[in-house]
Steps between C-alpha positions, in 0.01 A plus 500: 500500500432128509686466830314799644160357403599161634605659829171695522306181433694311763435779751127495424491122536682526832253764619204286397649200676537707818146638474355154436698359793370770734142467375510124548619556856233764563228268368579263787499766773191634674669637814588871494846470659589191294437701182721784628783261597480311169529813288763653730729197476449473123585868450808475724633203304413639156649846549785389728401801710684606813174623650140401424202667665127427466272740687121517516334840519191621688401808303241618755756516784803564277650199678768259372524133596838347413399140436831394340843659548824314415842669507801303371319171549381571855135547590460829686200603707418857409230652725168606352396859536408828330644526151820711517494809280690569289628156399551301183227255595243775553607648166402170336171472693392861446583501130382141442790476257830308503815676622849413367810661656862424417689676783436601859552864402195474274307343785597773744364763261164317510503474878635152570533416868812354662395174665817340643513127565712373791651844562662536155411867464691569180424171327205586280351365179590681181248363247127492569210354298150519648158431348152544650260211566163622371145372549220676318758770414556567871840442666479215751875455535836507329796276426859627469841353423825679588868450432821631649627535140422804290266471198425134579156497338359592158170528316478123449524453876234765553263331255551158659453627857187688393354182345576302818334771710186478283490121541547544873212751516257256334610221737455723808149599388413133450643418845285769656187370324581144610549612861171692492319196360645281776398760760142508370487121489621471861254763613217315323599173670497670841157649430375159383617346828320768697190455287514126568484574874223756449306254286531229764358743757224592259418132452468466878287812519274379222410194708395713798170682529512618865717766656691274740569253221672778302713596806598138557587439132720810476661452843590134435652591163705787646632276780596239241678742264697729732782436746297616801421342837197724556220623273223740599199621299275746683235755414491848653205654684592869532187591693570245774881542460555127484654240270292193426725199429366265234809285453807444723750217458823468699755220453237294322234536773174678428403754770158664563548813717229751581493853352770725646557877519695676227857542623740792456658311212154430360422874488833559329398253228159667464668839456758353258308235305778437247642143503775478764798269548677490839840330490643511858407491869628857530258618231213325681597672825509841329147435369371408846439127467680166504230233511200394298174495693421151624865387520773547753801496272699805395501550126834569335357599159155549350273615217189715544242573229194716561202450268276795417160548342422852380814632671399356842700217663273194544744210556860432588731205428813438707783247459775458760816294524625415852830336393691755299520860390468601133282194432290673234577680174334767290367223275336337803342831596373552146354150483334532841351831392359333190353214702352746747338691218366171365340429835349845541343492158379142551327616815322774308443305181678333209666819376851371554427190294447719197816701579706183536371374168602831343849480647529139389396588147748791492781274622415237241494771235847620605625142501355449151661824382836379628447167324414680177803730531732206563348311206550791262849574636601138438362518145672833429831365628495241220419746219791696354340661195221756490253297291523194724484718809186678377332170410576342838394804704191563287373146545564512875318835534201370307479192723543693828241771430274285278494802268308497172759726335873530575747714306868580553637786294856631491605848388780554249652820637657595164202447267237577770311192382319261732579136422250239611693201638205311654130504409222287646127557444296198611785306342844559347498773233736598219715796594400836349744714304687768699303822531596858595412656833173687491270645765370169636525334838832328426663835419367647827646211697839537328516877542382513864656166607179450703248215485147549363188306605159510331191306610260565212522545126386862543791567738749353253372724221520803730863414568573489128464134407468425129131468418357217297485127563777265388462133409608258776677169449152347485395735220247704700498881504511630856590802713685447827324640806780523759876491506832592664802646320837534674832633365815290468769725647876451478698766679315825438358397162168333420586239237161334459148430623326190639123492462242257641136542400166328549167492321337532846471826695702547825704186437819617676552627856780691675697183573501423127659839432769447765581151376517614136732787601731254674499271197573801278802593714633145480444496123691827466799348682477185288484703178809694606677171574393370158634816338832459679513137393425596136769768513753254641406244233532764228844604619606137516372433149672815374827389658467157339442664162807720543704195594386322182589805291845516653553131431413556132727804474784308661451210257514729194796694644694179562435384142605836352825499694575147382464584127533869399456444122206688350337200333540294813357780712199533273444125512527491881266794552243364256497157665465658846213718382318204353548299818414777747187628328389161358434684174388336174688759292827677596719712274794739530526756215803716410487811283766541229501879463716506185267274302195604696404136550400292801669165561367226721798310647253323736 
């Protein structure tokens, strides 16, 4: 029994060492394929598997992507495609449960497919162990190990592979969030660069009060920004069927031609006023033009933007490059369109200035949201227990939203009690005692897994908020006037509620709701990571305790074997008990049944 327990303990310690090793590796990886390769190689080495396969799964298309496939040490490219049915892998994905098979006959009964490598038709794995990779209880992939030996894997292997798959799932979700954050950041930087150009044009426009000054300011800026040898800005007189050029520059020289008739290409642009990019001489020829009015050079590529007021084309902007085809991109066309709109609105009034300010404010708000998300993500990454995590996130939320009241409450699924883990009301507050779910707003959020917003005290009471003022950290009795409550969701379960409130009406807008939802999602992931960390620590502590127990048992057993006399045994056991339990009083009592007396040999 001692040897069996020792072996079990050693196996658990080995499993924990493997899990910790993989998790340490995953903590350093943010690239999707790197995570797959890391876990694949670890699994191959740990299980000494003949074949290891990691496949991602697109549930909407029922499509499998084999991102890692190694057979007898050789990396094999297995083509992506529709998931084959029936197959062992699909069995795992459809059931979302592990599958353990000891022989190929068992596999054939479940619909295993023969997938020969290098023409070895009959050479097929006997043992198969596959587990799903789940995210929010949905299958996103699977990992399988196979052996050419029968019954190569057992329940311990299944448990270990399942734990590694769970760790891999968390890492892949984090990698996806990181990639999305980087994508948003890059997009924001691109928009900021475009806004910088737009703002510089606006600055030039702001200095001009006459029509020609606006044309000159915009034309000079366009010629400076774009890779074009010719720039034309002209207005359209449909009654006279002429174009009136206001700005033409070719190869650095300013030209001043007279009005000219609308060409065949000009009528095409009037009938199709959408922004147009022409990439080749052949495309120009098909459209019926090859030169810009006022120049003699053939254009090899160009951009054309028509500007409308009330659905009627009023102006046109044209850029042309004489040196090369494909000189302009979609980004160039988008930016030129924006600048053209800036000019058209400047000619009518300062409407675009207000629009630019709005776009600038929105961009700054997105940039600030990204900064806040990164700040909270960094803080959450350093917190491994729930209390610390709640404190860090609560303080960050209060600072970001400047909320008067912030609460974070977590649901105990077994007792159905809500535990308050963070409470701020114009200052840090003592945490309330856990309370049962009732009919209030928090219960609605948990049950529906939907956010709730109220903008007045009357709205909050209509939604079921608890009536009656509560003392703030400053001692005053107040009712909050507006607030946002969002659920903390892990998988398919709502595990808590984040609430921000204000003593002012209409304190939070739509962007506040979106940002709080994102923070709630990140907190849910962090709480799940903290739970996994606590579980790992508990198992480690339990293993250490079992090891200590075994050491004590071994010590007593060794002493008993060395001296089998009763008195000596009693003495040894008594001394060990006193030492192990650090007891002030220890005794061993023996019953003499003949005399009906109790003796105390120790």
